[in-house]
N, C-alpha and C positions, 0 to 999 in steps of 0.2 A: 443438662445439668451444668452448673458453674463449678469448675474445679479450681481451687486456690492452692498456691504453693508459696508459703511465706519463707523468708530467710531463716535459717536455723540460728538460734541464739544461745544454745547450750555452749558452755565454755569450750573454745577451740574446736568447735564442730564446723567443718568446712564442706561437708557433703550437702547435696541438695536433692529433693525428692523427685525431680523430673529432668529429663534431657530435652533438647529441642525435638528430637525424633518422637519422644513421648507426647510433647505438645501437639505435633502434627497428627499423631494418631487420634488424640481426643478430638481435635478440630474436625478431622475427617469423619468422625462419628456424630458430628453435629453438636458437640459440647463447646462451651466457652472455657478458656483457661486464663486465670489471673496469676501473674508471677510478681512477687515483690522485687523492686529494682535492687540489683546487686545480689540476689539470692544465689546465683550460680558462680559468682566470681571466685569463691574459694576452691571451686572445682575446675576453674579455667573456662567457664561458660559465660559469655557476654550477654547482656540484655538484648542486644540487637539480634543475637542468634535465636532467642526465644520469640522475639517479635517477628522475625522472618519466618518462623514456623507457624505463626498465627496467634500467639499469646498477646495479651495486653499487659504491659508492665505498669505497675502501680507504685506510688511513692512510699506508701507505708504498709506495715503489717496489718494495722487496724482495718484498712480498706479491703485487704485480701480476705481476712477472717470474716468480716461483716457481710461481704457480698457473695461468698462462696457457699455452696451446699455441701461440697465434699472437699475437705482439707487433706492434702497429701503432705506428709512431713517425713523426716528421718528419725528424729528423737521425740520422746514424750514431751507434752507441754511443759514449759518452764513457768515459774511463778508469775512472771509478768504477762504470760499468755492466758492465765486462768480467766481473766476478765472477758476474753473473747469466746469462751466456751458457752454453748447454749443448747437448749432442747431442740432436737431435730437435726443438729449438725452431725454429719458423718466424718469421723476422724480416722484416717488410715495412716498408720505409722508404727515404728517400734515403740512399744509401751512398757514392757517388762514390769507390769503392775505388781507382781508378787514381791518385788523388791522396793516398792514405794506405796505405802498406805496413803500418803498425802495425795498423790495423783489419783489413786483409786477412788478416794472419797470425793474429790472434786468432780471427777467424771460422773459419779453417782449423783451428786448434788445438782449438777447442771444438766443431768439427763441426756448426756451425749451418747450417740451411737459410736462406740469406740471399737475399732477393728485393729488387732495387733498383727503386724507382719509375722512375729515370731511364733504365733500359735496357729496360723493357717497350716493345716496338716493333711497330707494325702492319705489314702487308705493304707498304704504300705508303711505309714508312720513317719515318712520323711517330711521335712519342713522346707518347702521350696523357697520361701522368702528369707529364711534364716541362713540357708546353705551358702549363698554367695558371700555374705559377710563372715560367715564361719570359716570359709576357705581363706579369705583375706586375713582374718585373725590368726588362723593356724600358721600361715606363712610368716606373719609378723612376730608370732610368739618366739620363734627362734632368733629372729633379727634383734628384737629387744632383749631377749634373754641373754644372748651373747654380749650385748652392750652392758647389761647389768653385771656380768661376770668380770668386766674390766676393772682394774685396780682403782682407777680414779672414781669409780662409782661405789666403792666399798666391797667389790667382788673379790673372788679368790685369785683373779688373774689367770683364769683358765681359758685356753683356746680349745673350743669344743672338738675341733678336728685333730687336736694334738699336733705333733711334728715328728720328724724322723727320730726314732729312738725314744719318743715320749708318748705315753699312753693318751688316748683321747679322753675328753670329758664324758661324764655319764649324764644322759638326759632321761628323765622319768616323766611319762605322760599319763595323766589320769583321765580316762575317757577316750573311746575309739570312735566317736562320732566324726562329723566332718572336720571340725577344728583339730581334734586329736590325731586323726588319720593323716591330715595334711602336715601337721607338725612332725609326726613320726617320719614321713617321707623326706621332709626337708632336713631333719636332724641326721637321718641316715646318710643323706646326700652330702652333708657337711663332714662326714667321717666320724661322728660321735658314736659312742656306745649307747644304744637306745633300748629302753624297756617301756612297754605300754600296757596299761591295765584297764579292764572293762568287765562288766558283769555279763556281757553277751558273748558267748563262745563263738558264735558265727562271725561276728565282727573280728575277733582275734584270729580266727582261722583264715579269714580273707586277707588280713594284713600279713600274716605269716606267709601266705602263699605269694602275694604280689611282691613282697620284699625278699623273696627267695630265702627266707629263714635268717636274714641278716639283722633282725631285731628280735628281742625277747618279748614274747606275749605272755601275760599272766592274768589269771582271774582276779578280779578286784574283790579283796576281802581285807579285813582289818590287819591281819598279820602280813600279807603281801605289801599292802600300802605302807605300813610302818617300815618294813625292811628295805623297800626300794627307795622311799623318799629320804630316809635318814642317810642313805649312801649316795644320794644324787648331788651332782654339781649344779644342775638346773632341773627344777621340777616345774611342770606345766599343768595347771588345773583346767581341764576342758570337759567337765561333766555338765550334763543338761537334763533336766526334767521339764518338758515343754510347758511353759506357762507357770511353773512353780519355782519356789526357791531352790537354789542349788544345795545339795546336802553337804554338811561340814565333814568332809572326809579326812582332813588333816587337822589334828588337834594341836593345841599350843605345845603340848609335851613333845610331839613329834618334831615340830619346828625347832624347839630348844635343842634337840639332839642332832639336827642337821649340821653339816660342816660350817664353821665360821666363814662367811663370805660366799656361801652358796646363794643361788638365786631362785626366786619363785615368781612365775608369771601366772596370774589368775585370770584366765580368759572368761571364767564363769562369774566375774565380779558384777556384771550387769544384772545377774539374777541373785545377787547377794554374796557371791564368793563361796569357794569350797574349802577354805581354811579358817580356823578360828582367829587367825592373826590378820586376815584380809580386811581392808577398808578402802573405799573408792578413792582414786587419785585422778588427776587431770594431766594433760599433756605438758603443761608448763612446769609441773613438778610431779613427774610420774612415779618416782620411787621413794621408798622410805626403808629404813633398816629396823627390824624388830627381831629380837632374839638372835642377833648377829647375822640375820639372813636378809638379803636385798629383795624387797617385795615390789613388784610392778603390777598395779591394780587399776589401770585406766579403763573406765567404763565404756569408752567408745574408741577402741583401738583402731578400727578401719579409717577413722578420720585423719590418721597420719598420712594416708595416701588417698586423699579425697577424690581425685580425678578417676583413678581406677575403681574406687569403691562406688562412686556415684553411678558410673556406667554399668557396673556389675549388678548393683542393687536394682536400678530401674529396668534392666533387662528382665528381671524376675517379677517386679511389682506391677508392670504396665498392664498385663492381661487381666489381672484381678481388679485393678483400678477401673479399667474400661468396663468390666462386667458390672461393677457397682454403679457406674455412671449410666450405662445403657439400660439396666433393668431396675435400678433403684432398690430400696428396702421395702418389703422383705424378699421380693422375688429373686434377686440375685443370690440370696442366702438359702432360699428354699431349693434352688436348682443346682447349687454347688456346695456339696457337703464339706469340702476342704475350706472354702471361704467361710462357711457357717462356723467352723471350729475357731476361726479367727475372731469371732465376736466376743468381746470381753465384758462390755457394759451396754445396756440399752434401757432408756427411760427410767434410770435410777436403779436398775437391777443388775446384779452380777451374774453373768452367764457362763463364766469359765470356772471349772472346778478348782484349778490350781490357785487362782486368785482368791476365791472364796475361802479356801482352806488356809491360805497364808495368813488371813486376818480374822478368821472365825466369823465370816459374814454369811448371810443367807444366800444360797444358790438358787437361781431360777433356771430350770431346764431350758435348753435351746428350743425344744419343740413348743413350749408355751409362748415363746417370744416370736418365733417366725412361723408358727402354725404348721409345722411338719407333722 
């Protein structure tokens, strides 16, 4: 199979979908790898490193898209890339289709076999290709949240860890998945007062135990969310329903009652965001103030640290990419149930429940597509 890796063109996206070690792995399995020149520069990876591993560097994205059978990316296709989509092409990337009807419909129209990193799911419910970026985003949530609280950004001027004789700031985290759990640990390490809410008591029990009782764990319900968020200096939205839109847990009325200059970091924004006041932002202008609260809603947070993020991501995606290349469609999906759950569109059909539900589209069961 010919594997293509174009340069990411989403605004301020500096990650890349493969490392030289990944190229070497594909080549050792007998596959060809085409990398657009300059694709790795944002992550500190030079063209010669790819070529040394066995890849062919091509001058344009068009050449990569047109010659490859399997395209590996980081982010969903952008408008100028729609022209390259075609029937029979396998696209393997973060898609977040439930947040974009436009991309969903173009993938349908072009009959692309679209496999989403974020919906590949193991039997235990874990999301192995979302986990590394969720970990990065969870760490960054505190970093950017603390920055949002600085006075020059419109924040309250709160130091989350406090100071001698001064109480620490309060951090409230919605969601105890990977991002939320990591954010919880980082916030506690900074010396903040931390409360975390989730609907899963087992996750809360685990966090309570590993944090030695140094954080407050609460069941997520309307009353607890309202009470905690209104009192927060920094609120972090880290809720996730795999493949579906994030639920709007924070209403505008709650945001209105937050402290003037409080900060809200919506890690869930790439799935539509979990607050009624959330709207996507980019790294060059990451924040806005609404209802006197500083909002940070960047849809590709890990792109702030592209080198770390690229290596963390490709460590997770490589084995699945190799399986697709080695076995092809539909064999790879028949033999790997986790990979099959990653299939979002095929031959004009929607194959993921969350995506179909988001836009009221017809759902084609996986078994009809891959013959299981």
